N, C-alpha and C positions, 0 to 999 in steps of 0.2 A: 406570869412573867412580867417583870418591869418593862414598860414600853414608854418611850418619850419621843418627842418630835421637835424639829425646828421647821417653822413654817413661814419662810420669807415670801414676800410678793416680788416678782421679777420686774419691778418698776425702777430699779436703781441698784447701785452697788452696796454690798454689805459694809456697814460702818461699825465702830466699836460698840455702840449700843446694841446692835443686832448680835454682835459676837458674844456679848455677855449672856444673852438669852440662849444662844446656840450652845455655848460651852457648858452652862449649867445643866441643860437637858442632856447633853452628851455625857458628861461625867456621871450623872445619876444613872443613866442606862449602863454605862461600862462598869461602874462599881458594883452593880447588881447582876452583872452578866446578862443584861437584857438586850432590848432592841432599840436602836436609834433610827428614826425615820426622817428623811429629808422630804418635806411636803412642800411642793411649789404651789403657792396660793395665787393661781392665775385666772381667777374668774372674771377679771376686768380685761376684756380683749383689746381695748384701746390703749391701755397703759402698759400692759404686760408685753415684754419683748424677749425674744429667744436669746439675744446677746446677753441679757442680764441673767437668764437661767444658766448659761455657760459660765458667766463670771462668778456667780454664786458657788458653783461647783468647784471652779478653779481656786477660789479663795479658801474654801473649806479644805480642799486637798493640800494646799500650801501649808495650812496649819496642822494637818494630820487628823482632822475631824472626819473620820470615815463614817459613812452611813451604811445601814444594812439594806435599805431599799429606798427607792424614790417613788413618790406618788405625786400626781398632778390633779388639782381640783377641776381643771377644764375637762378631764376625762371622766368625771364623776357626777355630772349634772343630773343624770337620771335619778340618782339617789337623793339629791336635794329636792327634786320634783316630788318624789314619793313622800319625803318628810313633810313638805309643805302641804300636801293633800291630807296627811294624817292630822296635822294641826287644824286644818279647816274642818275636817270631820269632827274633831274634838271641840269645836267652838272656840279655839284659841287663836284664830287667825282672821284678820279682817282688813278690808281694803279701805284706804283713805286717800283723799283727793286734794288736800290743801296744797297751795303753792308755797314755795319758800317764803315769799313775802307775807302771806297770810299767817304762816307759822311764826314768823318773826314778830308780827304785830301781837299775836296771842301771848308770846313769851314776855314782851314788854309790858302788856297789860297786867299779866300775873305778877311780875316783879313790882310794878307800881302799887299793886294791892297787897304786897308783902307775902305773896304765895310762891311756892317753888315753881319754876318755869317748866312744868311737865305737860306733855300732850293731854288735852282735855277729853279725848275719846269722843269727840263730836261725830266722827264717822260711824260710830256704833248706832247712832240714831237715824241714819239715812235709810229711806225706804228703797226698795228695788228700783222704783221709777226714778228716784233722785240719783241713785248711783248710775243708772243708765244714761241719764241726762248729763251728768258730770263726765262720764266716760266719753260720751259723744263730743263734749265740748273740749275736754282737756286730755283725752287719751287715758290709757290705763293708769290706775292709781298705784300707790305703794302698798305693800302688805306688811301690817304690823302684828307683832305677837302680843296677845293680851295677857299681861302679867297678873298673877294673883297678888293683890296688894297686901301682902303680909311680909314679915321680916324673912330675909334669906340669910341663912347662917351656914358657915363652914369653918373648919379649922385649917387655917392657912399655914403652909410649911415654913414661912418666914415671919409673917405678921402675927400669927397666932389666931385666937378666936376672932372671927370677923363676922360682922352683921350689917346688912344693908336693908333699909326699909324700901320695899318695892314701890310704895306709894310716892316716894320721892324721885322715882325714875320714870321717864317716858317709856311707853310701850315701844320696844325697839323695831325699827324697820328692818325686815329680813329680805325683802325682795323690792328692788327699785321699779319705777314705772316702766323702764325699758326691759324688764324681765330679768335683770342681772341679780343673781343671788349674792348677798353680802356675807362678809366674813362671819358674822355672828351665827348664822344658821349653818353655813358650809362647814365651819370648824366643829360645831356640835356633832354633825353627822359623821365627819371624818374621825374625830377623836373616839367616838363610841364604836364606829365600825372597825377601826383599826386597833381597838383594844388598848388605847393610850391610857396608862395608869397614873402618870404624873405630868403635870403641865406647869412649867416655870416660865413666867413672863413678867413684864414690867408692871410697876404699881399703877400705871395709867390704865391698866386693863381690869381693875378691881370691879368696876360697875359692869363691864362686859361679863365678867365671871358670874356675877350675881344673876344676870338675866339668862346666861347660858345654863346655869344650874336648873332654873325653872323650865327652860326649853327641853333639856334632857329629861327631866321628870315628866313633862307632858308627852314626850315620845316613848316613855317607859324605860328609860335608861338610868343607870347609876352614873354619877359624875366622877371623874378622876380626882386625884389629890392635886390641889392647886397651891402654888407658892408664888408670891409676887415680890420680885426684887426691887430695890430702890432705883431711882433714875440717876443717871450720871449728870454731874455738873462740871463746869470748868474749874480750874485750880482755885479761883477766887469765889466759887459758889455760884457763878453765873450760869444761866441756862446754856446747855450745849446744843439745843435743837437747831440753832442757826449755823452752828459750826460743824455739824455732823457730816455735811457734804465734803469737808476737807479732812475728815478723819476716816475715810474709806480704807478698808484693809489694803487695797492695792496701792493706795498712796503711802501708807506706812511701810509696805514692802519696798516701794520705790525709794523710800528714805533710808533703807538698810536695816529696818527693825527685823530682828530674828524671831521666828515663830515661837520658840520656847520662852523668849523674853515676854512677848505679848500674852501668851497663855498663862505664864506664871503670875503676871500682874492681875489679869482679869479673873483668875481662879480664886484670888484672895481679896481683891479690892472690895471694900464694903463689909468685910467679915471681921470677926473678932480675932482672927489669926493674922500674924504679920506676913507681909509679902516675902516670899522666899523663892529664889531662882531654883527651878527644878531641872533635873537632867533629862527627863523624858516623860512621855505621856503617862506611863505607869505610875510614876511618883505623883503626878497631878491627880490621878484617879484615886489613889490610896488616901491622899490627904484631903479629899473634898467632903464637905458636909454642909448641905444647903441650910440646915438649921442654925449654923453659926453666922449667917448673914443678918445684918440689921435693916432697919426701915428708914434710917435717915438718908437724905440725899448724899450721894457718894461722889467725892471730888476725883476727877480724872485729869491728869496732867501728862500730855504726850511726851514731855521731856523725861519723865520717869522711865520711859522705855529704853532710853539710850544707855544709861549705866548698866541696866540688866542685859542689854545686847552685848556690851563690851565684856561683861563677866562671862556670858555664855561663850563668846568667841575665845576667850582666854582658856577655856576648858576643852577646846576642840583640838584635834590633832591635824597634822598637815594632810593626812588622808581624808579627813572630814571636809576639807575645803579645797580638795584637789582640782575640782572643776574651775574654781576661781583662780587658783595659781596657774593652771594651764592657760586660762584665758589671758592672763597677764604676760605669758611667755616665760615664766620662771622654769628653768631647766629641771627636769625630774630629779637630778642628783643634788640640786640646791634647794629643793622645796622645803625639806624638813628644817634645814638651817635657817632659811629665810623666814619661815613661819614662826620659829621659836623666837627670832629677833623681833618680828613685827607684831605678833599677837598681843603683847603687853602694851602696845602703843597705838592701838586702833580702837575706835568706837564702833564703826561698821566696816564691812568688807570693802566698801568703796575706798576706805582710807589706805588699803594696801597699795594702791596705785602710786601714791606719793613716795612710799618707802621703796618700791621697786624702781621708780624713776631715780631715786637717790643712789641706789646701788648701781644702776646702769650708767647714769650720766654725771654723778657727783652733784655738787650744789655750789651756788654762789657763796663764797666764804663770808662769814660774819665776823669782822675784825674791828675791834675798838682802836681808836687812834693811838692810845697808849700801848697797845699790844703789837703794833705793826712791825717793829724791829724784832720783837720776840718771835713772832710767827715767821718772819722771813728767815731767821736763823734756824728755827725748828724745822722748817720745810726742807732745808738743806740736809737735815739728818734723817729724813724719811726716805727709805729706799724705794725703788720702783716696785710695783706689785708684780705678780699677785701676792696677797697677804695671807697670813695664816693666823691661827689662834694666839700665837705669841707675839705677833707684829706690834700690836698696840702697846703692850707692856715693854717690849724692847725699845720702841721709839720714845715713849714717855720717860723711860729710865735714861736714855741717851740725852734727851732734852734737859732733864733735871740736872744731870751731871754737867752739861755744858753751860746752863744758864743760872743754876742755883734755885730756880723756881720749884715750888712744891705745893701739894694740896690743891685747893680750888683754883689758886692762881696759876697752876700748871695745867690742870686737866680741862677746866672750862674754856679757856681760849683755844685750846687745841680742838676740842669738840666742835666749837662754833666755826672754826676755820675749815674743818673737814666736812661737817654736815650742814652748816648754815643754820643750825638750831641750838638753842640753849640746853635742851634736854632731849632724851630719847633712849634708845636701847643701849645695852652694855656695849661699849666701843670695842671691846675685845672680840665680841661676837659679830658686830656689824662690819668692822673693817675688812675681814676676809671676803665679804660679799660685794665689796665696792670695787668697781672696775677703774673708776677715775677719781682722783683727788685733785681738784682744780687749784686749791689754795697753795700754789707754788710761788716762792719768792715773794 
């Protein structure tokens, strides 16, 4: 069975970069009728916070990305201990004691000599006595996985045939000096134990993938199918990394972005298929193919979400947005009519407020100097409300007959006088909803 996972660390809010990874893994699982796991990577007790665990779940639920089960790495430490012991027994795990300063000096020396800045494996030459002395002086060391220095190859679901020379990569640290298990080992154990068959993640993980393939082989496991999507950039190609904090999903939600607008964009962005607004999750699932994504950096512009949001809202019924209409105080018997008028003229649901305020309170008239006498005469011909579907036509016909104006010279000044705006909904539909027309005399 196809099994995928989304594995966020609860150290902050989900942003659009995280969403891309989550959505791809979700769509692969759902298209195959498989399992989608939400795995909370909370092995760092100092940075992991329960409030972020809750926030991650809330954001995914808002988008409709439902998971089949939740796993937490903090509850699986015993399995990581067992895996570490197996690697030690196999001669693939060793303790190293260099300080960060010492490692930095080694890297600089290697670079000056024109060599790749990889760990020199000096710790492998330490005697037991030397290790004991260093341990007494510095505390426990880190534990590194000893790579086989051969080429690591796999067929990537997006990149295609991929090859990494292990000799150009440092032996990865899998356990810190304080005993904390790092992502590289914990993820290997989890992916194999949970039967994960497909892993989609960012292209910044390619080297991680190479080392994890060797770790899986050392533990006697087959590796899942990997695919590495391109990283997002800003609209001008600039790095998004410094802006991701302002692109958290909850911030986009606060700005009025609709879930299906966001999902429709992210399900196609960076692929060879055009972005198309989808009506529901089933359409997204049916139209998804990870192989159609490219490797080039992918430009993301948050402003692209708002036209999609507007189009999504235009396709909704009054019943779909009933809670918002209720919150505004729109009477139940007027909701359908009000929504039909407003939905073509809003970008987000927050824009409904100004249209309902117009209906309830009217607007300051917008009258050009040359139209003052015309509007004054026209307002004497406007009967007291309430108005109906024929009121606008009857009034404009009466004004036309009385003043001789017609076309844009007739309709535009009247719209501006009644609504305070140059454009908007069909006046024949809007006027019956308006309680007050202030532009009198």
